[in-house]
C-alpha positions, 0 to 999 in steps of 0.5 A: 563541494557537495554540489560540485560532486553531483556534476561530472564536469567539476567532479574530476577537479575535486578528485585531483584536489582530494588526492593531492590533499590526502597524499600531503597528509600521509595517506597511501594511494590505495586508501585514497582510491578506496576513499574516493570511490565512497565519496564519488558514490555519495555525490549522486545523492548526498545532501548537507548536514542540516538536511540530514539532521532534519531527517534523522531527528523525526526518524529517531522520534518515530522509531521511539514512538513505534517501539514504546507506543505502537497504537498511538504511532499508527493512529497518528500515521494513518490520520496524517497519511504521509503518502509514501505507503498505502494505508492498508500496508500501515494497517498490516504492519500494525496487525503484525506487531500485535496492535488490535485493529478495531473496526469502524463504529458510528458510536466509537469512531471519530473523524481521526484515528484514535486509540482505545483500551482493549481488555484482555479477557482472562488475564485482567490486563489491557492493551491499546488498540487502534480504532479506524476513523470515519474520514477513511470512508470513501466519499464522506464529507467533513461535515458528515463525519463531524455530525456523526462524531458530535451526535454520539452515541446513537441508540438505534438506526433510526436515531442515527439516520435522524440526527447524523443525517448522512447521505444515502451513499455514505450510510450504505458504505458504513453499513457494508463495512460494519459501522452500523452492526451495533443496531442489530440485523445483518448488513444486508438487512441494514442496507434494506432498512436504509433504502426504506428510510431514504424512500420515506425521507423523499416521500415526506419531504421533511425527514424520516420521522414518520417512517417505521422500522421493524424492531426486535428487542428494545432499539435493535433493528429486527432482521428481515431475513436476508443472507448476510455478507460472506467473508469474501464480500466483507473483504471486498467492501472493506477494500472498496469503502476504506481502501484497507483490508481490515478484518484480515489480510487479503493475501490469506485467501490465496495462501493455499494456492501459493503453497501449491505453487511453492511461493516463498513468503517475504518472511522466508525470503530472508533465508534465501541464498544469493542467486537462488531462483524463487517465486514471490507473490503479494499485493503491490505496495509501491512502484517507482522508476527513478532516473538512473545515470545510464539512462536505462529504465529500472522498475522497482516494486514492493509486494506485501504478502502479510508476512512482510515486504519483498523488494523487486527490481525489473531491468530493461531486459525483462520489461517486454515480458513484465512491465505491463503486468507490473504496472497494471496488476495489483496482485502479482506473482513474480519469478526472479533471482535473489540478490543479496548485498550484505546479511540483511539487504536483499531484493529479487531481480524479476524475470517474469510476472503474472497477474495473481488474480487471473492465475487464481481464476485459472486454478479454479476453472482449469486446475493446477495443470493449467496454471503450470502450463501458463507459468511455463509459457515462453517469454517473447523473443527479444527480436519482437521487443518494440524498439525504443524511440530514436536518439532525437528525444532525450530526457536529461536531468540537471544532475547529469542523469538521463531518463528513458525516453518513455519515462514521462508518458502518462495514461491519456485523460484526466485522473486515474483511468481505473479509479482508486488505487491501493498502491503508491506510484512515483513521478515518471511511473506509468503504474 
């Protein structure tokens, strides 16, 4: 029965059988027709009861764990990385729910994420915080992460270098994100010291035991006098090394600009009226282009602005103006219309999209008037839209769905041309 509902040929036979059996049980035509519409809609995505239970049980268990032990929940989720959402989004959700996010520290972090009791000064109480994992560092090997954890604690930068034996790239990345802050000096000074240790290691050929570092009091590494990384550089380092904005949400740097534009936050979007035109912005979380029975391509995108998530849909009539920007930009500004389906279910149907980073730079160099002019530019004429491939090429699924003829196109070459991505993409997506 379930399989038959997913095939157009057998669905008609089932409809006749259902109507006959329902009428025999005394149901009138209106009830039968209304019930069949529900069954027909379910047939396109329904699955058997055992499969449903297999989803429902871990969903309930996860919800309970998140409600009663949030730090442990996020530690497990980040360690096992289910993959649907980027880790930076999970970290933002933990931050919104009041879970203390503890930075990377070579004396405290383990290979996996773990929880620590954080004292609440003044109240005499404590809460569980989430400590970031060594395995999050880009390029670190399992052996390097294990050596760092096994050798804890370290008394100085020299002690860490000699016993943990990290490669220079990994050691520098650890310094950039603050994992070596406990050894004294600022992060640029530490990078210089690591360079000296690496040079001494290469010249001696037997480790850095003969190298000397300027020390302050005790085992703390003395300052060289270099300026420390500023807030923007620290955030950039976190995203580059950990793929997460740890110290603060990256959209915070754009908040004043977004307020000037009248952008509606994800939190305030819940109060928007159906049919209202709004501006929304955020970091791209996911892009999906699932197959649709009509064969038309719909691009679904989720944005994270720090206050929550905003779901967007771009239909084919907006692709000429929006698709390239949506697929190839990370920070987005989108104009669209609110579409509500019930009290809590809403999305924004996108009509125009811009690269937020480019607009921010335009604001800096040309002022708000230049940004307003860019936003007011006319969309390309429909006649100028590139025609779709001819009718000879079709992508048809076994269930009867047809995909856009371009849906299976991928960027040329192996791997991702732009390097590491901070959002999720589904199969069939060019983004």
